[in-house]
C-alpha positions as CSV (number, residue, x, y, z in Angstrom):
1,M,-122.9,-137.2,71.6
2,T,-124.3,-137.1,75.1
3,R,-122.7,-135.3,78.1
4,S,-122.5,-137.2,81.3
5,P,-124.4,-135.6,84.2
6,A,-122.3,-133.6,86.7
7,T,-121.5,-135.1,90.0
8,P,-124.0,-133.7,92.6
9,L,-122.5,-131.6,95.4
10,P,-124.0,-130.6,98.8
11,S,-124.7,-127.0,99.7
12,P,-121.8,-124.7,100.6
13,E,-122.6,-124.9,104.3
14,E,-122.7,-128.7,104.1
15,R,-119.4,-128.8,102.3
16,R,-117.7,-127.0,105.1
17,R,-119.4,-129.2,107.7
18,L,-118.4,-132.4,105.9
19,R,-114.8,-131.2,105.6
20,E,-114.6,-130.3,109.3
21,S,-116.2,-133.6,110.3
22,R,-113.2,-135.3,108.6
23,S,-110.7,-133.1,110.5
24,L,-109.4,-131.6,107.3
25,T,-108.2,-128.0,106.9
26,Q,-108.8,-126.1,103.7
27,A,-105.1,-126.3,102.9
28,Q,-105.1,-130.1,103.3
29,L,-108.2,-130.5,101.1
30,A,-106.8,-128.2,98.5
31,K,-103.5,-130.1,98.4
32,R,-105.3,-133.4,97.8
33,I,-107.4,-132.0,95.0
34,G,-104.6,-130.0,93.4
35,V,-106.0,-126.5,93.8
36,S,-105.2,-123.5,96.0
37,R,-106.6,-122.9,99.4
38,E,-108.5,-119.8,98.2
39,T,-110.3,-122.0,95.6
40,V,-111.6,-124.3,98.4
41,R,-112.6,-121.2,100.4
42,A,-114.6,-120.0,97.4
43,W,-116.3,-123.4,97.0
44,E,-117.4,-123.4,100.6
45,S,-118.6,-119.8,100.5
46,G,-120.7,-120.4,97.4
47,R,-118.7,-118.0,95.2
48,G,-117.4,-120.8,92.9
49,T,-118.2,-124.3,91.9
50,P,-115.8,-127.1,90.8
51,R,-116.0,-128.6,87.4
52,G,-114.8,-131.7,85.6
53,R,-112.4,-134.0,87.4
54,K,-111.9,-131.6,90.3
55,R,-115.6,-131.8,91.0
56,E,-115.5,-135.5,91.1
57,A,-112.5,-135.6,93.4
58,Y,-114.0,-132.9,95.6
59,A,-117.3,-134.9,95.9
60,K,-115.4,-138.1,96.6
61,L,-113.4,-136.6,99.4
62,L,-116.6,-135.1,101.0
63,T,-118.6,-138.3,100.8
64,A,-115.7,-140.6,101.8
65,T,-115.7,-142.4,105.2
66,P,-114.1,-140.1,107.8
67,A,-110.6,-140.9,108.7
68,P,-109.5,-141.2,112.4
69,A,-108.5,-137.8,113.8
70,P,-104.8,-137.2,114.2
71,A,-103.3,-136.9,117.7
72,G,-102.3,-133.2,117.1
73,R,-101.4,-130.6,114.6
74,P,-98.4,-131.4,112.4
75,G,-95.2,-129.7,113.2
76,R,-93.5,-127.2,110.9
77,S,-91.2,-130.0,109.7
78,G,-94.2,-131.5,107.8
79,R,-95.1,-128.3,106.0
80,P,-94.2,-127.8,102.4
81,R,-91.5,-125.3,101.7
82,R,-92.3,-121.8,100.6
83,S,-91.3,-122.5,97.0
84,E,-93.6,-125.6,96.9
85,R,-96.8,-123.8,98.0
86,P,-98.6,-122.6,94.9
87,G,-100.3,-119.2,94.9
88,R,-98.8,-118.1,98.2
89,P,-96.1,-115.5,97.3
90,F,-94.9,-112.6,99.4
91,E,-95.1,-114.7,102.5
92,H,-92.7,-114.4,105.5
93,P,-90.3,-117.4,105.3
94,D,-90.2,-117.8,109.1
95,L,-94.0,-117.9,109.7
96,P,-96.2,-120.9,109.4
97,D,-99.6,-121.0,107.6
98,L,-102.5,-119.2,109.3
99,P,-104.0,-121.8,111.7
100,D,-107.5,-122.9,111.5
101,L,-108.2,-121.2,114.8
102,L,-108.7,-117.9,113.0
103,D,-111.1,-119.5,110.5
104,S,-113.1,-121.2,113.3
105,L,-113.5,-118.4,115.8
106,D,-117.2,-118.5,115.2
107,H,-117.3,-122.1,116.2
108,P,-115.3,-122.3,119.4
109,G,-117.3,-125.3,120.8
110,R,-116.6,-127.7,118.0
111,S,-116.5,-131.2,119.4
112,E,-115.3,-133.1,116.2
113,R,-111.8,-131.7,116.3
114,P,-109.3,-133.3,118.6
115,E,-108.1,-131.1,121.4
116,P,-104.6,-129.8,120.4
117,A,-101.7,-129.5,122.7
118,P,-101.2,-126.1,124.5
119,A,-99.0,-123.8,122.5
120,P,-96.3,-121.8,124.2
121,S,-96.8,-118.1,124.8
122,G,-96.3,-115.9,121.7
123,R,-96.7,-118.8,119.2
124,V,-99.6,-119.3,116.8
125,G,-101.6,-122.3,117.9
126,G,-103.7,-123.6,120.7
127,D,-107.4,-123.8,121.4
128,P,-109.3,-121.0,119.7
129,S,-111.7,-120.8,122.6
130,A,-108.8,-120.1,125.0
131,L,-107.4,-117.2,122.9
132,T,-108.2,-113.7,123.9
133,P,-109.1,-111.1,121.2
134,A,-105.7,-109.6,121.5
135,Q,-103.9,-112.9,121.0
136,A,-106.1,-113.8,118.0
137,F,-105.4,-110.4,116.5
138,D,-101.6,-110.7,117.1
139,A,-101.7,-114.1,115.3
140,L,-103.5,-112.7,112.3
141,Y,-101.1,-109.7,112.2
142,A,-98.0,-111.9,112.5
143,F,-99.2,-114.0,109.6
144,C,-100.5,-111.4,107.2
145,A,-98.5,-108.1,107.9
146,P,-95.2,-109.0,106.2
147,A,-96.9,-110.1,103.0
148,L,-99.3,-107.2,102.9
149,V,-96.5,-104.7,103.3
150,R,-94.9,-106.1,100.2
151,Q,-98.2,-106.1,98.3
152,A,-98.9,-102.5,99.2
153,Y,-95.5,-101.5,98.0
154,L,-96.2,-103.1,94.6
155,L,-99.5,-101.1,94.5
156,S,-98.3,-97.7,95.6
157,G,-94.5,-97.8,94.9
158,R,-93.9,-96.0,98.3
159,R,-92.4,-97.7,101.3
160,G,-93.9,-95.4,104.0
161,L,-97.4,-95.6,102.4
162,A,-97.1,-99.4,102.2
163,R,-96.5,-99.7,106.0
164,E,-99.1,-97.1,106.7
165,S,-101.7,-98.9,104.6
166,V,-101.2,-102.2,106.5
167,E,-101.3,-100.5,109.9
168,R,-104.4,-98.6,109.0
169,A,-106.1,-101.8,107.7
170,F,-105.3,-103.7,110.9
171,Q,-106.4,-100.7,113.1
172,L,-109.7,-100.9,111.2
173,A,-109.8,-104.6,111.8
174,W,-109.2,-104.2,115.5
175,D,-112.0,-101.6,115.7
176,R,-114.3,-104.2,114.1
177,W,-112.7,-107.3,115.6
178,P,-115.9,-109.2,116.4
179,E,-117.0,-108.9,112.8
180,V,-113.5,-109.7,111.4
181,A,-112.9,-112.7,113.7
182,R,-116.1,-114.3,112.6
183,D,-115.5,-113.7,108.9
184,R,-114.8,-116.7,106.7
185,D,-111.6,-115.1,105.4
186,P,-110.1,-112.6,107.9
187,A,-106.9,-112.4,106.0
188,G,-108.8,-111.4,102.8
189,W,-110.8,-108.8,104.8
190,V,-107.6,-107.1,106.0
191,R,-106.0,-107.5,102.5
192,A,-108.9,-105.7,100.8
193,A,-108.7,-102.8,103.3
194,A,-105.0,-102.5,102.9
195,H,-105.2,-102.4,99.1
196,E,-107.9,-99.9,99.1
197,W,-106.0,-97.6,101.4
198,A,-102.8,-98.0,99.3
199,L,-104.6,-97.1,96.1
200,S,-106.6,-94.2,97.5
201,P,-106.3,-91.1,95.2
202,W,-106.3,-88.7,98.1
203,H,-102.7,-89.5,99.0
204,R,-101.5,-87.3,96.1
205,L,-102.7,-84.2,98.0
206,R,-100.4,-84.9,101.0
207,P,-97.2,-82.8,101.0
208,R,-94.9,-85.7,101.6
209,H,-96.3,-87.7,98.7
210,R,-95.5,-84.9,96.2
211,R,-91.8,-85.7,96.4
212,P,-90.7,-88.7,94.4
213,E,-89.7,-91.9,96.2
214,P,-86.1,-93.3,95.7
215,P,-86.4,-96.1,93.2
216,P,-85.0,-99.7,93.6
217,S,-81.3,-100.1,93.1
218,E,-81.5,-102.8,90.4
219,P,-82.4,-101.6,86.9
220,A,-84.7,-104.6,86.1
221,E,-86.7,-104.1,89.3
222,R,-86.9,-100.3,88.6
223,E,-88.3,-100.9,85.1
224,L,-90.9,-103.4,86.5
225,L,-92.0,-100.9,89.2
226,D,-92.3,-98.1,86.6
227,V,-94.5,-100.3,84.5
228,L,-96.7,-101.3,87.4
229,L,-97.2,-97.6,88.4
230,L,-98.2,-96.8,84.8
231,L,-101.1,-99.2,85.0
232,P,-104.5,-97.8,86.2
233,P,-105.1,-98.7,89.8
234,P,-107.8,-101.3,89.1
235,Y,-105.6,-103.1,86.6
236,R,-102.6,-102.9,88.9
237,R,-104.6,-104.4,91.8
238,T,-106.0,-107.2,89.6
239,L,-102.5,-108.0,88.3
240,V,-101.0,-108.2,91.8
241,L,-103.9,-110.4,93.1
242,H,-103.7,-112.8,90.2
243,D,-100.0,-113.1,89.4
244,G,-98.7,-112.2,92.9
245,V,-101.1,-113.4,95.5
246,G,-102.4,-116.2,93.3
247,L,-106.2,-115.7,93.6
248,D,-108.6,-117.0,91.0
249,L,-110.6,-114.6,88.8
250,P,-114.0,-115.1,90.7
251,E,-112.2,-114.3,94.0
252,I,-110.5,-111.3,92.5
253,A,-113.9,-110.1,91.2
254,A,-115.5,-110.5,94.7
255,E,-112.6,-108.8,96.5
256,T,-112.5,-105.8,94.0
257,E,-116.3,-105.6,93.9
258,A,-116.4,-106.1,90.1
259,S,-117.8,-108.7,87.8
260,T,-115.8,-111.7,86.6
261,R,-115.9,-110.4,83.1
262,A,-114.5,-107.0,84.3
263,A,-111.7,-108.8,86.2
264,V,-110.8,-110.8,83.1
265,S,-110.7,-107.7,81.0
266,R,-108.5,-105.8,83.5
267,L,-106.1,-108.8,83.7
268,L,-105.8,-109.1,79.9
269,H,-105.1,-105.4,79.4
270,A,-102.6,-105.4,82.2
271,H,-100.8,-108.3,80.7
272,E,-100.8,-106.6,77.3
273,I,-99.3,-103.4,78.7
274,V,-96.6,-105.2,80.7
275,A,-95.7,-107.4,77.8
276,D,-95.5,-104.4,75.5
277,R,-93.1,-102.6,77.8
278,L,-91.2,-105.6,79.0
279,P,-91.5,-108.5,76.4
280,E,-89.6,-111.0,78.7
281,L,-92.5,-110.8,81.1
282,S,-95.1,-112.2,78.7
283,D,-94.8,-115.6,80.5
284,P,-96.9,-115.6,83.7
285,R,-94.3,-117.7,85.5
286,V,-91.6,-115.2,84.8
287,L,-93.9,-112.3,85.8
288,H,-94.7,-114.1,89.0
289,E,-91.0,-114.6,89.8
290,R,-90.2,-111.0,89.0
291,L,-93.0,-109.7,91.1
292,T,-91.8,-111.8,94.0
293,E,-88.2,-110.5,93.6
294,L,-89.4,-106.9,93.4
295,A,-91.6,-107.3,96.6
296,S,-88.7,-108.9,98.4
297,C,-85.9,-106.5,97.4
298,E,-87.0,-103.8,99.8
299,H,-86.4,-104.4,103.5
300,L,-89.9,-103.4,104.5
301,R,-90.7,-103.9,108.2
302,S,-94.1,-103.8,109.8
303,A,-94.9,-102.4,113.2
304,E,-95.4,-104.7,116.2
305,P,-99.0,-105.9,117.0
306,P,-99.3,-104.0,120.4
307,E,-98.3,-100.8,118.6
308,V,-101.0,-101.2,116.0
309,R,-103.6,-102.1,118.7
310,D,-102.6,-99.1,120.8
311,G,-102.8,-96.8,117.7
312,S,-106.3,-98.0,117.0
313,E,-107.4,-97.5,120.6
314,R,-105.9,-94.0,120.6
315,R,-107.7,-93.1,117.4
316,A,-110.9,-94.4,118.9
317,R,-110.5,-92.4,122.1
318,F,-109.6,-89.2,120.2
319,W,-112.7,-89.4,118.0
320,T,-114.9,-90.3,121.0
321,R,-113.7,-87.3,122.9
322,A,-114.0,-85.1,119.8
323,V,-117.7,-86.2,119.4
324,V,-118.4,-85.7,123.0
325,A,-116.8,-82.2,123.0
326,F,-118.8,-81.2,119.8
327,T,-122.0,-82.5,121.4
328,V,-121.4,-80.5,124.6
329,A,-120.5,-77.3,122.6
330,L,-123.7,-77.7,120.6
331,I,-125.9,-78.2,123.7
332,G,-124.3,-75.1,125.2
333,V,-124.8,-72.9,122.2
334,T,-128.4,-74.1,122.0
335,A,-129.1,-73.3,125.6
336,F,-127.5,-69.9,125.3
337,T,-129.6,-69.1,122.3
338,L,-132.8,-70.1,124.1
339,V,-132.0,-68.0,127.1
340,T,-131.0,-64.8,125.2
341,A,-133.5,-65.0,122.3
342,P,-136.3,-62.3,122.4
343,T,-139.9,-63.5,123.1
344,R,-141.7,-60.8,120.9
345,Y,-141.2,-59.2,117.6
346,D,-140.2,-55.5,117.5
347,P,-140.3,-54.1,114.0
348,P,-137.3,-52.0,113.1
349,P,-137.8,-48.2,112.8
350,L,-138.4,-46.8,109.4
351,P,-135.6,-44.8,107.8
352,G,-135.9,-41.1,107.6
353,E,-136.7,-39.1,104.5
354,T,-135.2,-35.9,103.2
355,V,-137.6,-32.9,103.2
356,Q,-137.4,-30.2,100.5
357,G,-138.3,-26.7,101.5
358,V,-140.6,-25.6,104.4
359,P,-143.3,-28.2,105.3
360,P,-147.0,-27.0,105.3
361,Q,-148.5,-26.0,108.6
362,M,-150.3,-29.0,110.0
363,A,-151.4,-27.8,113.5
364,P,-154.3,-25.1,113.7
365,G,-153.1,-21.6,114.5
366,P,-154.9,-18.4,115.3
367,L,-158.1,-17.8,113.2
368,S,-158.3,-14.7,111.0
369,E,-161.3,-12.4,110.9
370,R,-162.7,-14.1,107.8
371,K,-162.4,-17.6,109.2
372,R,-164.2,-16.5,112.3
373,E,-167.1,-15.1,110.3
374,L,-167.3,-18.4,108.3
375,R,-167.3,-20.4,111.5
376,S,-170.2,-18.4,113.0
377,K,-172.2,-18.7,109.8
378,L,-171.8,-22.4,109.7
379,R,-172.8,-22.8,113.3
380,K,-176.1,-20.9,112.7
381,E,-177.0,-22.9,109.6
382,L,-176.3,-26.3,111.1
383,Q,-179.9,-26.6,112.5
384,H,-181.9,-25.7,109.5
385,G,-179.4,-25.9,106.7
386,P,-179.3,-23.8,103.6
387,Q,-182.3,-23.3,101.3
388,R,-182.8,-26.1,99.0
389,L,-183.8,-25.8,95.3
390,A,-186.7,-28.0,94.3
391,P,-187.5,-28.6,90.6
392,Q,-190.9,-27.2,89.4
393,P,-193.0,-28.8,86.6
394,R,-193.8,-26.8,83.5
């Protein structure tokens, strides 16, 4: 039995260029093939490769004749409902998908795309080259923050920590905004930072985190949250990313900085523990629905984008002033040391010793009669010296 050769595919960079030349977004291409948007992003970044019929359909769409560009972006009426979008739980129901302007901030001068109509102030849309950094950041925050707060709540079980994790992640993103804006997946960048902050083991040392958090009101949701908190942090994060966010295992491995085999092992052990504690959640679909209900039961609100940006700038100013003050103090201490330091070495005085009895007389005193005679005798014999004895032969 012979196996048919796989359909050849272009390089990851060429895949993205071909998709953009046909005026297709990642979401539109994923819908035509029947996969999630994250899977298409993994194919274009080189982290994954399609196989089987999906590979043939993907290659056919890339090599097909480009269709005429549409007159503008479709309105919200043409979008699928929240329940019809696979792999996109924990989203805000009133927000549209993240537009391609955030994915294409590193290509503002693209001529293949049609020029969209100007969007009203405060709405997500418009030409990416006309957006200021603050507007692009606000668009990313408005799209990701509500979902990330719910995910952080599932990871930590604390409402205040969930909001703090999201704010801290976006403050870090605003500090590194040129890097985040040109990233292939800015939403994934912020999500990874928020999850790491929510699962940090140092929070247990904070006084306010030593007190237990009020549990959810529903018994079923309380049981599910207790089971999630019993899982080790890596298992819990893998479970939320796979059954909650809808990421594939290679993407989870890349985001958690682990191998695909480790991600598979963590997911299997997490499913075993959850099914052992709650047998009705052995079905992945039921688990997905219960995770969505648990994430949506709490009325978790995120801060406004200007408040997050101001907090990031205040933190940056504080640390800048702290570093400047420390540097000035170090220079002052160094200068004072150089001015007051001695230029030669003075040995310390030796410690005194205890003397027993009367010390011997060291200085010469008056000579006695005998010493005077001895002195005169020595003076006379200095020239000739005493008589010497010479040996005589026998």
